[in-house]
N, C-alpha and C positions, 0 to 999 in steps of 0.2 A: 596687232593686239595692243591695247592700252590698259595699263595697270595703274590704279590710283590708290595712294596711301595718304591718310589724313592723321596728323598728330594734333589733337585738340589743345594740349597745353602749350605748344609752341605756335599754333596757328599756321602751320605749314602744310601745304598739300603737295606731295611729290607725285609726279606723273611720269611713268616710264613707258616708253613706246618700244615695241619689239616686232620684228618681222615686217609684214606689209601693213601699211596704214592707208585707210581710205579717207576721202574728204568727208564722207558721211560720219565716220567714227570721230573725226576731228570736230565736226559740228556738234555731235552728240556730247562730246567732252565739254564743250562750252556750257551746255544746259546742266550737266552734272555738276560742274564747278560752281555754277550759280547757287546750287543748293548748299554748298559749304559756306558761302559767304553772306548769309543772311544779315550778319552784323557788320560786314565790311572789314577792311584791314587784313585780308587774307594774303598770305605769301605763297607763291606758286613756284615750284622747282620742276622744270620740264627737262627730262633726260631723253634725248633723241639719239643716243649713241648706238642703239641696237636696231635702228630702222634699216631694213633691207631694201624696201621699195615704198615709194610714196609718189604717185603720179599726181602732182598738185596742179590745179587749174583755178582760175578765178572763181571764187565761191559765189553762189546765189545770194541775193539780198537777205534772205532769211538767216543764212549762216553768219553773215557779217553782223546782223542785228543781234544774234545770239552772243557773239563775242563782245559786242559793245555792252550789252546788259551785264555780262559776266565781268567785264573790265571795271565797271563801276563799283565792284565789290573787292577788287584786288588792290593791294597797296604796292607790292613789288613782285616782279616775275624775273626769274633767271632761266635762260634757255641754254642748255648745254648740247652742242651739236658739232658735227664735223662740217667741212666746207660744202659738201653737196647738199646740205639742208639750208643754205643761206637764203634762198628764195622764200621758203616757208617761214623761217625765223623773221625775216624782214617784214613779211606781210603781217604776221601776228603782232610783232613789236609796234608797227605803225597803228594798227587798230587799238591796241591797248594804250599806247601813249596818248592817243587822241582822247582817251577816257581819263587821263591823268595818272596812269600807272607808270611807275619807274621800272623800266625794262632794260636788262643787259643780256647780251649774247656772249657765250663763253665757249672756248675750245675745250676739248676733252681733258687736256693736261691741266686745266685750271678749274676743274669741277669742284675741288675743295674750296677754292677762293670764292667761287660762285655761291656755294652754300653759306659761307661766312658772310658775304655781302648781303645775301637774302635775309639773314637773321638780324644783322646789325644796321644795314643801310649805309654803312660807312665804306668809302672807297678803299679798294685793296692797296 
């Protein structure tokens, strides 16, 4: 399950993943996020701490293209995850960085620092 929260005044979109996540849901998320970023400069906070299962495989070209389109609207992205989600985080970070997005990956104990970096863009 993926939950999306948007705060217009701060330009932050927080996305929390819970339970089992499918590649289809992840691709659909890219399309949904594109709708938040019509003006660009969106800040994305991805909370992957409650994922129980995500069998990740190389996505089809359509899914990569969806994340590239979405990346053009994102200014910064913070991904908070535990060690077992490294592969997914690395894949997404690579796609977004290619679109000029500033992306950082954070361990759970640094979630607060991740949120602060996301809002300010300043190194912790």
